[in-house]
Each structure stands twice: as C-alpha cells, then as structure tokens.
ZALOZA-457732 format. One record per residue: residue in three letters; residue number from 1; x, y, z of N, C-alpha, C in turn; chain. Coordinates in Angstrom, 3 decimals, padded with zeros to 6 digits. Layout:
+---------+-----+----------+----------+----------+----------+----------+----------+----------+----------+----------+--------+
! residuo ! num !      n_x !      n_y !      n_z !     ca_x !     ca_y !     ca_z !      c_x !      c_y !      c_z ! cadena !
+---------+-----+----------+----------+----------+----------+----------+----------+----------+----------+----------+--------+
!     ALA ! NUM !        X !        Y !        Z !        X !        Y !        Z !        X !        Y !        Z !      A !
...
+---------+-----+----------+----------+----------+----------+----------+----------+----------+----------+----------+--------+
This chain:
+---------+-----+----------+----------+----------+----------+----------+----------+----------+----------+----------+--------+
! residuo ! num !      n_x !      n_y !      n_z !     ca_x !     ca_y !     ca_z !      c_x !      c_y !      c_z ! cadena !
+---------+-----+----------+----------+----------+----------+----------+----------+----------+----------+----------+--------+
!     UNK !   1 ! -058.382 !  058.187 ! -003.211 ! -057.628 !  058.368 ! -001.984 ! -058.240 !  057.490 ! -000.896 !      A !
!     UNK !   2 ! -057.393 !  056.782 ! -000.188 ! -057.864 !  055.857 !  000.834 ! -058.329 !  056.604 !  002.077 !      A !
!     UNK !   3 ! -059.384 !  056.105 !  002.694 ! -059.906 !  056.741 !  003.904 ! -059.426 !  056.041 !  005.166 !      A !
!     UNK !   4 ! -058.807 !  054.901 !  004.996 ! -058.331 !  054.162 !  006.159 ! -056.970 !  054.685 !  006.600 !      A !
!     UNK !   5 ! -056.640 !  054.344 !  007.848 ! -055.310 !  054.706 !  008.335 ! -054.259 !  053.838 !  007.664 !      A !
!     UNK !   6 ! -053.057 !  054.345 !  007.636 ! -051.965 !  053.556 !  007.096 ! -051.576 !  052.487 !  008.116 !      A !
!     UNK !   7 ! -051.301 !  051.281 !  007.649 ! -050.954 !  050.176 !  008.536 ! -049.631 !  050.463 !  009.238 !      A !
!     UNK !   8 ! -049.574 !  050.115 !  010.514 ! -048.367 !  050.340 !  011.309 ! -047.374 !  049.227 !  011.015 !      A !
!     UNK !   9 ! -046.119 !  049.592 !  010.738 ! -045.075 !  048.606 !  010.491 ! -044.633 !  048.010 !  011.810 !      A !
!     UNK !  10 ! -044.745 !  046.693 !  011.919 ! -044.308 !  046.016 !  013.134 ! -042.831 !  045.674 !  013.022 !      A !
!     UNK !  11 ! -042.096 !  045.733 !  014.132 ! -040.678 !  045.356 !  014.066 ! -040.537 !  043.860 !  013.807 !      A !
!     UNK !  12 ! -039.516 !  043.499 !  013.052 ! -039.275 !  042.110 !  012.712 ! -038.715 !  041.372 !  013.921 !      A !
!     UNK !  13 ! -039.265 !  040.200 !  014.209 ! -038.816 !  039.418 !  015.364 ! -037.432 !  038.838 !  015.093 !      A !
!     UNK !  14 ! -036.643 !  038.721 !  016.148 ! -035.307 !  038.151 !  016.010 ! -035.393 !  036.650 !  015.796 !      A !
!     UNK !  15 ! -034.355 !  036.106 !  015.183 ! -034.262 !  034.673 !  014.982 ! -033.958 !  033.990 !  016.308 !      A !
!     UNK !  16 ! -034.520 !  032.790 !  016.526 ! -034.367 !  032.127 !  017.823 ! -032.972 !  031.545 !  018.024 !      A !
!     UNK !  17 ! -032.299 !  031.147 !  016.958 ! -030.984 !  030.518 !  017.098 ! -029.858 !  031.545 !  017.112 !      A !
!     UNK !  18 ! -029.887 !  032.495 !  016.192 ! -028.800 !  033.464 !  016.052 ! -029.131 !  034.829 !  016.645 !      A !
!     UNK !  19 ! -030.357 !  035.049 !  017.065 ! -030.809 !  036.326 !  017.635 ! -030.492 !  037.493 !  016.701 !      A !
!     UNK !  20 ! -030.843 !  037.305 !  015.432 ! -030.564 !  038.309 !  014.418 ! -031.816 !  038.548 !  013.575 !      A !
!     UNK !  21 ! -032.104 !  039.811 !  013.326 ! -033.240 !  040.129 !  012.463 ! -032.905 !  039.859 !  010.999 !      A !
!     UNK !  22 ! -031.624 !  039.933 !  010.650 ! -031.212 !  039.675 !  009.272 ! -031.437 !  038.210 !  008.900 !      A !
!     UNK !  23 ! -031.153 !  037.308 !  009.837 ! -031.372 !  035.880 !  009.587 ! -032.868 !  035.594 !  009.467 !      A !
!     UNK !  24 ! -033.674 !  036.220 !  010.302 ! -035.119 !  035.992 !  010.213 ! -035.674 !  036.539 !  008.902 !      A !
!     UNK !  25 ! -035.088 !  037.607 !  008.389 ! -035.508 !  038.129 !  007.092 ! -035.120 !  037.170 !  005.963 !      A !
!     UNK !  26 ! -033.947 !  036.543 !  006.101 ! -033.517 !  035.552 !  005.121 ! -034.436 !  034.334 !  005.144 !      A !
!     UNK !  27 ! -034.820 !  033.892 !  006.339 ! -035.743 !  032.761 !  006.470 ! -037.080 !  033.105 !  005.820 !      A !
!     UNK !  28 ! -037.555 !  034.311 !  006.017 ! -038.827 !  034.728 !  005.415 ! -038.732 !  034.774 !  003.895 !      A !
!     UNK !  29 ! -037.558 !  035.106 !  003.373 ! -037.366 !  035.144 !  001.929 ! -037.346 !  033.739 !  001.341 !      A !
!     UNK !  30 ! -036.717 !  032.804 !  002.053 ! -036.616 !  031.423 !  001.579 ! -037.955 !  030.698 !  001.704 !      A !
!     UNK !  31 ! -038.774 !  031.108 !  002.654 ! -040.024 !  030.411 !  002.962 ! -040.991 !  030.408 !  001.777 !      A !
!     UNK !  32 ! -041.574 !  029.233 !  001.519 ! -042.600 !  029.084 !  000.495 ! -043.833 !  028.453 !  001.114 !      A !
!     UNK !  33 ! -044.989 !  028.979 !  000.782 ! -046.282 !  028.451 !  001.226 ! -046.404 !  028.374 !  002.741 !      A !
!     UNK !  34 ! -045.752 !  029.264 !  003.460 ! -045.885 !  029.330 !  004.909 ! -045.114 !  028.282 !  005.670 !      A !
!     UNK !  35 ! -044.220 !  027.552 !  005.020 ! -043.448 !  026.487 !  005.667 ! -042.197 !  027.085 !  006.303 !      A !
!     UNK !  36 ! -042.375 !  027.691 !  007.467 ! -041.280 !  028.402 !  008.110 ! -040.239 !  027.451 !  008.695 !      A !
!     UNK !  37 ! -040.667 !  026.338 !  009.288 ! -039.705 !  025.413 !  009.891 ! -038.817 !  024.777 !  008.825 !      A !
!     UNK !  38 ! -039.364 !  024.501 !  007.655 ! -038.562 !  023.973 !  006.559 ! -037.557 !  025.018 !  006.082 !      A !
!     UNK !  39 ! -037.981 !  026.257 !  005.983 ! -037.083 !  027.333 !  005.567 ! -035.965 !  027.526 !  006.586 !      A !
!     UNK !  40 ! -036.285 !  027.405 !  007.880 ! -035.249 !  027.517 !  008.906 ! -034.242 !  026.386 !  008.782 !      A !
!     UNK !  41 ! -034.714 !  025.160 !  008.535 ! -033.792 !  024.033 !  008.364 ! -032.867 !  024.257 !  007.174 !      A !
!     UNK !  42 ! -033.400 !  024.783 !  006.081 ! -032.593 !  025.036 !  004.888 ! -031.524 !  026.083 !  005.182 !      A !
!     UNK !  43 ! -031.914 !  027.177 !  005.826 ! -030.974 !  028.267 !  006.115 ! -029.916 !  027.814 !  007.115 !      A !
!     UNK !  44 ! -030.329 !  027.126 !  008.176 ! -029.375 !  026.678 !  009.193 ! -028.397 !  025.653 !  008.629 !      A !
!     UNK !  45 ! -028.871 !  024.744 !  007.780 ! -027.954 !  023.768 !  007.188 ! -026.990 !  024.446 !  006.221 !      A !
!     UNK !  46 ! -027.451 !  025.481 !  005.533 ! -026.553 !  026.238 !  004.657 ! -025.473 !  026.940 !  005.471 !      A !
!     UNK !  47 ! -025.850 !  027.498 !  006.626 ! -024.857 !  028.136 !  007.490 ! -023.856 !  027.124 !  008.023 !      A !
!     UNK !  48 ! -024.322 !  025.907 !  008.354 ! -023.420 !  024.859 !  008.830 ! -022.437 !  024.447 !  007.743 !      A !
!     UNK !  49 ! -022.910 !  024.359 !  006.500 ! -022.025 !  023.999 !  005.396 ! -021.012 !  025.097 !  005.123 !      A !
!     UNK !  50 ! -021.410 !  026.336 !  005.280 ! -020.484 !  027.456 !  005.085 ! -019.417 !  027.454 !  006.172 !      A !
!     UNK !  51 ! -019.806 !  027.095 !  007.397 ! -018.874 !  027.114 !  008.524 ! -017.798 !  026.036 !  008.407 !      A !
!     UNK !  52 ! -018.080 !  024.969 !  007.661 ! -017.106 !  023.879 !  007.542 ! -015.891 !  024.237 !  006.760 !      A !
+---------+-----+----------+----------+----------+----------+----------+----------+----------+----------+----------+--------+
C-alpha cells in the first residue's frame, strides 16, 4: 500500500487555435517524443483538409 498522497489531476489546457480541450487531447494523442508543435501542425492541416 502506498504511503504517498494520490496525485491531483490537473485540468487539461484548452487549444490555442480552437479553444477546445478535445482538440488539445487529440494533439497530445498524435504527439510523439514531445514534439507538440509538429503534432499541432498535423492536426490543424487535417482539419483544413476536412473543411475543404
């Protein structure tokens, strides 16, 4: 049994472009090796292609 306190869950920050926590969760899922800006470019370009 652990003697430490349970870690507090922090709220997920909103995405800067769409102001959505769901988009930021998608970016975090796509992200590999901590490359967040690359993951954002991939997700945003996918959204642009869907919008066309």
